[in-house]
C-alpha positions in Angstrom: -11.2 -26.4 8.4 -11.2 -23.9 11.4 -8.1 -22.4 12.9 -8.7 -24.3 16.1 -9.9 -27.9 16.8 -13.6 -28.0 17.6 -13.0 -28.7 21.3 -10.8 -25.6 21.7 -13.0 -23.0 19.9 -14.3 -20.0 21.8 -16.8 -17.3 21.1 -14.8 -14.9 18.9 -16.7 -11.5 18.9 -14.5 -10.3 16.0 -15.3 -13.3 13.8 -19.0 -12.7 13.1 -18.3 -13.1 9.4 -17.0 -16.6 9.6 -20.2 -18.5 8.6 -20.4 -16.3 5.5 -16.7 -16.7 4.8 -17.0 -20.5 4.9 -20.0 -20.5 2.6 -18.2 -18.3 0.0 -15.0 -20.3 0.4 -16.9 -23.5 -0.4 -18.4 -21.9 -3.5 -14.9 -20.8 -4.7 -13.2 -24.1 -3.7 -13.5 -25.6 -7.2 -12.9 -22.4 -9.2 -9.7 -20.7 -10.3 -10.1 -18.1 -7.6 -7.1 -18.1 -5.2 -6.8 -16.8 -1.7 -4.7 -13.9 -3.1 -7.6 -12.9 -5.4 -9.8 -12.8 -2.3 -7.3 -10.7 -0.4 -7.2 -8.2 -3.3 -11.0 -8.1 -3.2 -11.2 -7.2 0.4 -8.7 -4.5 -0.3 -11.1 -3.1 -2.9 -14.0 -3.2 -0.5 -11.9 -1.3 2.0 -11.0 1.4 -0.5 -14.6 1.8 -1.5 -15.5 2.3 2.2 -12.9 5.0 2.4 -14.2 6.7 -0.7 -17.7 6.6 0.7 -16.4 8.3 3.9 -14.8 11.0 1.8 -18.1 11.6 0.1 -20.0 11.7 3.4 -21.9 8.5 2.6 -21.5 7.0 6.0 -24.1 4.3 5.8 -22.6 3.0 2.6 -19.2 3.2 4.2 -20.4 1.1 7.1 -21.7 -1.5 4.7 -18.4 -1.8 2.8 -16.4 -1.9 6.1 -18.5 -4.9 7.3 -18.2 -6.5 3.8 -14.4 -6.0 4.0 -14.4 -7.7 7.4 -16.3 -10.7 6.0 -14.2 -11.0 2.8 -11.1 -10.7 5.0 -12.0 -14.1 6.5 -12.7 -15.8 3.1 -9.1 -15.9 2.0 -7.9 -17.9 4.9 -11.0 -20.2 4.7 -10.3 -20.7 1.0 -6.6 -21.5 1.6 -7.7 -24.2 4.1 -10.4 -25.5 1.8 -8.0 -25.8 -1.1 -5.2 -27.0 1.2 -3.0 -24.2 -0.2 -1.6 -22.3 2.8 1.0 -19.7 2.0 3.1 -17.2 3.9 2.7 -14.8 0.9 -1.0 -14.7 1.5 -0.6 -14.4 5.3 1.7 -11.4 5.0 -0.2 -9.7 2.2 -3.4 -10.0 4.2 -1.8 -8.3 7.2 -0.1 -5.6 5.1 -3.4 -4.7 3.4 -5.0 -4.5 6.9 -2.6 -2.0 8.3 -2.7 0.1 5.1 -6.5 0.2 5.1 -6.6 0.9 8.8 -4.4 3.9 8.3 -6.3 5.2 5.3 -9.6 4.7 7.0 -8.6 6.8 10.0 -7.0 9.4 7.8 -10.3 9.7 5.8 -12.2 10.1 9.1 -9.7 12.8 10.1 -10.2 14.6 6.7 -14.0 14.9 6.9 -14.3 15.5 10.6 -12.8 17.9 13.2 -10.4 15.3 14.4 -6.8 16.5 14.7 -4.0 14.8 12.9 -2.2 13.9 16.2 -5.4 12.4 17.6 -5.7 10.3 14.5 -2.2 9.1 14.7 -2.7 8.1 18.3 -5.9 6.3 17.3 -4.0 4.4 14.6 -1.3 3.4 17.0 -4.0 2.3 19.5 -5.9 0.2 17.0 -2.7 -1.5 15.9 -1.7 -2.3 19.5 -5.2 -3.7 20.1 -5.0 -6.0 17.1 -1.5 -7.1 18.0 -2.5 -8.1 21.5 -5.4 -10.2 20.1 -3.2 -11.8 17.5 -0.4 -12.5 20.0 -2.7 -14.5 22.4 -4.6 -16.1 19.5 -1.4 -17.3 17.7 0.0 -18.6 21.0 -3.2 -20.6 21.6 -3.1 -22.1 18.1 0.5 -23.1 18.4 0.1 -24.7 21.8 -3.0 -26.7 21.1 -3.1 -29.7 18.7 -5.0 -29.1 15.5 -4.4 -25.4 15.4 -3.3 -23.3 12.3 0.4 -22.5 12.7 0.9 -20.4 9.6 1.2 -17.4 11.8 4.2 -17.3 14.1 4.4 -16.2 17.7 7.6 -14.3 17.1 8.1 -13.1 13.5 11.9 -12.9 13.8 13.0 -14.6 10.6 11.6 -15.2 7.1 9.9 -18.7 7.0 10.7 -21.3 4.4 8.3 -21.0 1.5 5.5 -23.5 1.2 4.6 -25.5 -1.9 3.5 -23.2 -4.7 5.1 -20.0 -3.6 8.4 -18.3 -4.2 11.0 -18.0 -1.4 12.0 -14.6 -2.8 8.4 -13.4 -2.7 8.0 -14.7 0.9 11.2 -12.9 1.9 10.0 -9.6 0.4 6.6 -9.7 2.1 8.2 -10.8 5.4 10.5 -7.7 5.3 7.5 -5.4 4.6 5.5 -7.1 7.3 8.2 -6.7 9.9 8.7 -3.1 8.9 5.1 -2.1 9.4 4.3 -4.4 12.4 7.6 -4.8 14.1 7.2 -1.9 16.6 3.7 -3.0 17.6 4.8 -6.6 18.1 7.8 -5.5 20.2 5.6 -3.4 22.5 3.1 -6.1 23.1 5.8 -8.7 23.6 7.5 -6.4 26.1 4.3 -5.8 28.0 3.6 -9.6 28.4 6.9 -11.4 27.9 5.8 -14.7 29.6 2.5 -15.2 27.7 4.0 -17.6 25.2 4.8 -20.0 28.1 1.0 -20.4 28.9 -0.2 -23.8 27.6 -3.7 -22.7 27.0 -6.0 -19.7 27.6 -9.5 -20.2 29.0 -12.4 -19.6 26.5 -13.8 -16.7 28.5 -10.4 -15.0 28.4 -10.1 -15.4 24.6 -13.7 -14.0 24.2 -12.7 -10.9 26.1 -9.5 -10.6 24.0 -11.6 -10.8 20.8 -13.0 -7.4 21.6 -9.7 -6.3 20.1 -10.0 -8.4 17.0 -10.0 -6.4 13.7 -13.5 -7.5 12.9 -14.9 -6.1 16.1 -12.9 -2.9 15.8 -14.4 -2.4 12.3 -17.8 -3.2 13.6 -17.5 -0.5 16.2 -16.3 2.0 13.6 -19.2 1.1 11.3 -21.7 1.5 14.1 -20.4 5.0 15.0 -20.5 6.0 11.3 -24.0 4.8 11.0 -25.0 6.8 14.1 -23.2 9.8 12.5 -20.7 10.1 15.3 -17.7 10.2 13.1 -16.0 13.0 15.2 -15.8 10.6 18.2 -14.2 7.6 16.5 -10.6 8.5 17.0 -11.0 9.6 20.6 -13.0 6.4 21.4 -10.2 4.2 19.9 -7.6 5.9 22.1 -9.7 5.3 25.2 -10.5 1.8 24.1 -6.7 1.1 23.9 -6.5 1.5 27.7 -8.1 -2.0 28.1 -4.8 -3.5 27.0 -3.3 -3.0 30.4 -6.4 -4.6 32.0 -6.4 -7.6 29.8 -2.6 -8.2 30.3 -3.2 -7.7 34.0 -5.9 -10.4 34.0 -3.6 -12.7 32.1 -0.7 -12.2 34.5 -2.9 -12.6 37.6 -5.2 -15.5 36.7 -3.6 -17.3 33.8 0.0 -18.2 34.6 2.4 -20.6 32.9 
């Protein structure tokens, strides 16, 4: 089951791993593997990629970065295939993503001539990029029938636990999520306060926004690692962040509530 109904789907440049994710989810559907197990697995793949960077094995690092991106889509697909959505899995997935993003950029900083402050700015940039993508995508899913609504447009209170999960666990992961993502959500919401009022975004616009999806971000990093351009990754991500204002400007000018 996709996040959007068939008639509302767009070309998501960050979601290149979805066909593989659906295949693996179908293979795991009748097993004891849960979406949480898959989330832990993509965490391992990300850590292996970071280790490869520290050992200067950039081609291998690129492989495990892309593998992480593919596995990252499997947990959601498996949750939908098993009909076991959970806020615990949704928050754990996002928490793992931000931790791995930070460690990935710090490992790049360690082995290259990138300064610490440049790396921190790149990290802030990559999180703002992903937040913008998620903001628009979640709005779209909530406003169209048949969309996945596990993610919320405004994460301002802990949701009621779904069947099979503990409310206490949901509350704990919600607090962690809001701690690590709250500032980025607030910045994007401030920059585009009226976006949630838009009933639908055109497919072409969502395809442009998908340039900021985590999968596409990781693909760009993997390509630069493969080309042995590791020293330019952080600076590129900072420049790439400037597209945020252009995308928001397009939304405000051409796609109004």
